[in-house]
NUFI-561561 format. One line per field, with one value per residue (C-alpha): x, y, z; residue in three letters; residue number from 1; chain. Coordinates in nm, 3 decimals, padded with zeros to 5 digits. Layout:
X	(X_...)
Y	(Y_...)
Z	(Z_...)
aa	(Ala_...)
i	(NUM_...)
ch	(A_...)
END
This chain:
X	(02.007_02.066_02.032_01.804_01.560_01.495_01.304_01.501_01.441_01.064_00.875_00.591_00.693_00.540_00.656_00.551_00.600_00.878_01.164_01.016_00.965_01.313_01.407_01.222_01.190_01.560_01.502_01.131_00.927_00.613_00.534_00.171_00.071_-00.185_-00.363_-00.702_-00.811_-00.807_-00.598_-00.610_-00.983_-01.048_-00.826_-01.043_-01.369_-01.208_-01.116_-01.476_-01.582_-01.339_-01.145_-00.751_-00.572_-00.243_-00.105_00.091_00.296_00.106_00.213_-00.144_00.059_00.184_-00.078_-00.324_-00.079_00.028_-00.337_-00.388_-00.099_-00.269_-00.621_-00.731_-00.938_-00.731_-00.867_-00.865_-00.805_-01.088_-01.109_-01.123_-01.382_-01.731_-02.023_-01.949_-01.582_-01.372_-01.139_-00.950_-01.275_-01.391_-01.762_-01.683_-01.533_-01.823_-02.077_-01.880_-01.782_-02.006_-02.228_-02.527_-02.353_-02.415_-02.217_-02.038_-01.710_-01.499_-01.168_-01.173_-00.833_-00.801_-00.482_-00.518_-00.259_-00.215_00.050_00.083_-00.027_-00.028_00.317_00.452_00.346_00.491_00.829_00.808_00.748_01.034_01.232_01.152_00.963_00.610_00.349_-00.015_-00.254_-00.471_-00.756_-01.000_-01.229_-01.005_-00.755_-00.856_-00.884_-00.509_-00.398_-00.534_-00.382_-00.058_-00.098_-00.174_00.157_00.352_00.542_00.797_00.993_00.667_00.507_00.676_00.868_00.605_00.639_00.311_00.386_00.113_00.134_00.025_-00.065_00.141_00.199_00.218_00.611_00.576_00.677_00.494_00.195_00.104_-00.271_-00.480_-00.661_-00.365_-00.235_-00.584_-00.570_-00.214_-00.328_-00.627_-00.391_-00.137_-00.430_-00.571_-00.232_-00.186_-00.500_-00.402_-00.098_00.172_00.489_00.658_00.544_00.787_00.693_00.592_00.365_00.191_00.139_-00.046_-00.250_-00.339_-00.439_-00.684_-00.825_-00.909_-01.076_-01.272_-01.590_-01.671_-01.459_-01.699_-01.725_-01.370_-01.253_-01.507_-01.363_-00.990_-00.795_-00.787_-01.159_-01.283_-01.079_-01.285_-01.618_-01.558_-01.476_-01.812_-01.665_-01.826_-01.932_-01.578_-01.490_-01.805_-01.688_-01.354_-01.504_-01.653_-01.461_-01.387_-01.671_-01.412_-01.249_-01.007_-00.648_-00.481_-00.159_00.084_00.154_00.375_00.218_-00.113_-00.305_-00.521_-00.696_-00.457_-00.776_-00.957)
Y	(-00.245_-00.503_-00.865_-00.941_-00.668_-00.852_-01.150_-01.350_-01.695_-01.662_-01.699_-01.471_-01.128_-00.819_-00.454_-00.088_00.170_00.276_00.178_-00.166_-00.235_-00.182_-00.399_-00.711_-00.703_-00.774_-01.134_-01.132_-01.244_-01.043_-00.717_-00.711_-00.343_-00.269_00.078_00.002_00.372_00.430_00.335_-00.041_-00.037_00.204_00.004_-00.325_-00.106_00.017_-00.340_-00.469_-00.236_-00.341_-00.014_-00.038_00.165_00.371_00.425_00.758_00.931_01.228_01.508_01.676_01.926_01.620_01.379_01.556_01.546_01.187_01.099_01.310_01.111_00.777_00.856_00.827_00.995_01.158_01.128_01.448_01.480_01.361_01.686_01.880_01.667_01.799_01.585_01.409_01.394_01.089_01.098_00.878_00.797_00.421_00.570_00.789_00.530_00.288_00.596_00.656_00.307_00.056_-00.232_-00.091_00.249_00.389_00.384_00.052_00.157_-00.154_-00.084_00.276_00.393_00.584_00.740_00.718_00.937_00.881_00.985_00.641_00.305_00.450_00.622_00.283_00.088_00.329_00.317_-00.084_-00.114_00.125_-00.117_-00.414_-00.632_-00.776_-00.575_-00.699_-00.462_-00.613_-00.471_-00.624_-00.644_-00.894_-01.031_-01.407_-01.362_-01.237_-01.525_-01.801_-01.643_-01.639_-01.987_-02.123_-01.953_-02.203_-02.447_-02.720_-02.446_-02.380_-02.044_-01.743_-01.536_-01.271_-00.919_-00.766_-00.411_-00.202_00.157_00.349_00.703_01.031_01.235_01.611_01.587_01.345_01.025_00.702_00.669_00.289_00.273_-00.031_-00.051_-00.152_-00.404_-00.562_-00.576_-00.698_-00.961_-01.077_-01.164_-01.332_-01.531_-01.644_-01.761_-01.932_-02.121_-02.254_-02.410_-02.258_-02.083_-02.031_-01.686_-01.434_-01.359_-01.006_-01.172_-01.382_-01.099_-00.922_-01.227_-01.256_-00.879_-00.934_-01.248_-01.071_-00.799_-00.987_-01.040_-00.671_-00.525_-00.270_-00.102_-00.131_00.023_00.309_00.366_00.337_00.671_00.676_00.574_00.834_01.098_00.989_00.982_01.300_01.468_01.305_01.004_00.726_00.542_00.494_00.330_00.115_00.002_-00.074_-00.291_-00.533_-00.846_-01.063_-00.941_-00.878_-01.160_-00.916_-00.969_-00.621_-00.713_-00.419_-00.503_-00.232_00.085_-00.019_-00.259_-00.511_-00.807_-01.108_-01.337_-01.257)
Z	(01.342_01.616_01.495_01.796_01.687_01.354_01.499_01.249_01.404_01.328_01.015_01.147_01.294_01.406_01.462_01.412_01.161_00.910_01.149_01.245_00.880_00.813_01.085_00.982_00.597_00.503_00.471_00.464_00.165_00.255_00.438_00.568_00.617_00.882_00.915_01.041_01.081_00.792_00.498_00.482_00.575_00.283_00.042_00.108_00.055_-00.283_-00.396_-00.286_-00.552_-00.820_-00.771_-00.819_-00.543_-00.596_-00.247_-00.228_00.037_00.227_-00.012_-00.130_-00.340_-00.560_-00.536_-00.795_-01.062_-00.983_-01.021_-01.330_-01.503_-01.428_-01.507_-01.141_-00.883_-00.595_-00.251_-00.070_00.305_00.512_00.710_00.368_00.192_00.096_00.023_-00.295_-00.246_-00.207_00.074_00.315_00.481_00.398_00.405_00.120_-00.081_-00.017_-00.121_-00.434_-00.549_-00.352_-00.488_-00.707_-00.798_-01.145_-01.357_-01.290_-01.131_-01.176_-01.310_-01.187_-01.037_-00.696_-00.559_-00.180_00.008_00.382_00.609_00.783_00.593_00.233_00.301_00.460_00.156_-00.081_00.092_00.108_-00.262_-00.297_-00.076_-00.314_-00.062_-00.182_-00.001_00.112_00.301_00.588_00.817_01.049_00.744_00.539_00.805_00.760_00.394_00.393_00.628_00.389_00.089_00.269_00.371_00.038_-00.094_00.119_-00.093_-00.001_00.202_00.414_00.480_00.352_00.601_00.690_00.853_00.994_01.040_01.225_01.067_01.391_01.393_01.466_01.769_01.705_01.686_01.431_01.619_01.589_01.809_01.870_01.826_01.963_01.649_01.451_01.719_01.694_01.312_01.295_01.575_01.363_01.077_01.326_01.501_01.173_01.058_01.393_01.363_01.033_01.218_00.988_01.083_01.396_01.556_01.726_02.108_01.952_01.686_01.951_02.183_01.899_01.829_02.194_02.199_01.906_02.079_02.407_02.200_01.937_02.128_02.153_01.882_01.757_02.107_02.190_01.839_01.907_02.279_02.182_02.144_01.756_01.734_01.976_01.763_01.445_01.649_01.791_01.419_01.302_01.144_01.335_01.032_00.929_01.271_01.235_00.876_01.016_01.293_01.011_01.103_00.797_00.565_00.299_00.080_-00.091_-00.059_-00.172_-00.335_-00.444_-00.828_-00.974_-00.826_-00.739_-00.502_-00.683_-00.557_-00.542_-00.454_-00.777)
aa	(Met_Leu_Pro_Ala_His_Arg_Gln_Gly_Ala_Tyr_Arg_Leu_Arg_Phe_Asp_Trp_Gly_Pro_Ala_Gly_Ala_Ala_Ala_Leu_Ile_Glu_Asp_Cys_Asp_Val_Ala_Val_Val_Val_Asp_Val_Leu_Ser_Phe_Thr_Thr_Thr_Leu_Thr_Val_Ala_Leu_Asp_Gly_Gly_Val_Gly_Val_Tyr_Pro_Tyr_Arg_Trp_Asp_Pro_Ala_Ser_Ala_Ala_Gly_Tyr_Ala_Ala_Glu_Arg_Gly_Ala_Thr_Val_Ala_Val_Gly_Arg_Ser_Arg_Ala_Val_Pro_Gly_Asp_Val_Ser_Leu_Ser_Pro_Gly_Ser_Val_Arg_Ala_Ala_Phe_Gly_Pro_Gly_Arg_Val_Pro_Asp_Thr_Arg_Gly_His_Arg_Leu_Val_Leu_Pro_Ser_Pro_Asn_Gly_Ser_Ala_Leu_Ser_Phe_Gly_Leu_Ala_Glu_Ala_Gly_Val_Glu_Val_Val_Gly_Ala_Ser_Leu_Arg_Asn_Ala_Thr_Ala_Val_Ala_His_Trp_Leu_Ser_Ala_Arg_Gly_Gly_Ala_Ala_Gly_Leu_Pro_Arg_Val_Ala_Val_Ile_Ala_Ala_Gly_Glu_Arg_Trp_Pro_Asp_Gly_Asp_Ile_Arg_Pro_Gly_Leu_Glu_Asp_Leu_Trp_Gly_Ala_Gly_Ala_Val_Leu_Arg_Ala_Leu_Gly_Ala_Leu_Gly_Val_Gly_Ala_Ala_Ser_Pro_Glu_Ala_Arg_Ala_Ala_Ala_Asp_Ala_Phe_Ala_Ala_Ala_Glu_Gly_Asp_Met_Arg_Asp_Arg_Leu_Arg_Asp_Cys_Ala_Ser_Gly_Arg_Glu_Leu_Val_Asp_Lys_Gly_Phe_Gly_Glu_Asp_Val_Asp_Ile_Ala_Ala_Glu_Leu_Asp_Thr_Ser_Ala_Val_Val_Pro_Leu_Leu_Arg_Gly_Glu_Ala_Phe_Val_Asp_Ala_Ala_Ser)
i	(1_2_3_4_5_6_7_8_9_10_11_12_13_14_15_16_17_18_19_20_21_22_23_24_25_26_27_28_29_30_31_32_33_34_35_36_37_38_39_40_41_42_43_44_45_46_47_48_49_50_51_52_53_54_55_56_57_58_59_60_61_62_63_64_65_66_67_68_69_70_71_72_73_74_75_76_77_78_79_80_81_82_83_84_85_86_87_88_89_90_91_92_93_94_95_96_97_98_99_100_101_102_103_104_105_106_107_108_109_110_111_112_113_114_115_116_117_118_119_120_121_122_123_124_125_126_127_128_129_130_131_132_133_134_135_136_137_138_139_140_141_142_143_144_145_146_147_148_149_150_151_152_153_154_155_156_157_158_159_160_161_162_163_164_165_166_167_168_169_170_171_172_173_174_175_176_177_178_179_180_181_182_183_184_185_186_187_188_189_190_191_192_193_194_195_196_197_198_199_200_201_202_203_204_205_206_207_208_209_210_211_212_213_214_215_216_217_218_219_220_221_222_223_224_225_226_227_228_229_230_231_232_233_234_235_236_237_238_239_240_241_242_243_244_245_246_247_248_249_250_251_252_253_254_255_256_257_258_259_260_261_262)
ch	(A_A_A_A_A_A_A_A_A_A_A_A_A_A_A_A_A_A_A_A_A_A_A_A_A_A_A_A_A_A_A_A_A_A_A_A_A_A_A_A_A_A_A_A_A_A_A_A_A_A_A_A_A_A_A_A_A_A_A_A_A_A_A_A_A_A_A_A_A_A_A_A_A_A_A_A_A_A_A_A_A_A_A_A_A_A_A_A_A_A_A_A_A_A_A_A_A_A_A_A_A_A_A_A_A_A_A_A_A_A_A_A_A_A_A_A_A_A_A_A_A_A_A_A_A_A_A_A_A_A_A_A_A_A_A_A_A_A_A_A_A_A_A_A_A_A_A_A_A_A_A_A_A_A_A_A_A_A_A_A_A_A_A_A_A_A_A_A_A_A_A_A_A_A_A_A_A_A_A_A_A_A_A_A_A_A_A_A_A_A_A_A_A_A_A_A_A_A_A_A_A_A_A_A_A_A_A_A_A_A_A_A_A_A_A_A_A_A_A_A_A_A_A_A_A_A_A_A_A_A_A_A_A_A_A_A_A_A_A_A_A_A_A_A_A_A_A_A_A_A_A_A_A_A_A_A_A_A_A_A_A_A)
END
């Protein structure tokens, strides 16, 4: 890895996918994973309902056994879900665990496999770096939590990683939704006046600022949003566009995400 690619002169950094994470995290304190459609959005919805989330690599064959060992529900693939199933869809998680559900689901456990954000979180945990999940729904909450952690040495060194999607050949497909989600976190950190941001991080923040005023429409019209709308998951895109409606800060402790803000 070339030193120039590590953005090492800056406390706030930004890159894409597992390779970008590997470039940035060697001397970072916190990795912020962003997968707006839909892992980190679904993660915030689950934590809003008091549900602990276990990220898992995209391996449906082993996910059920992993969940059973932990007394957890396993989320099925969104396209395979039938009414009543919990899946990667934030709408399905809200229906299952949202406010007013009976019985009370606080303390419930959910294994949430996904090929992008969840797999990235799982890999970062194995690498030993502290992992936080962020989306458009909780970007400012994450920024305030990171800022509050700054002591005499200043803000932690933060790598914001956009998960992206996948092309059919498996390569990362950068998605506007994750650029905007990462930019929302970085812009909120910039507004707090903490930490020098790399040019890559500043560009992500600028991209979010340009889209913030009509985020719902832009999210529905970008390639990943259109894909979900065309498949009948427009509600999931609308939930992802709920800017700063959640105060949760998903922090990976051990195997599971819990709310660090609670």
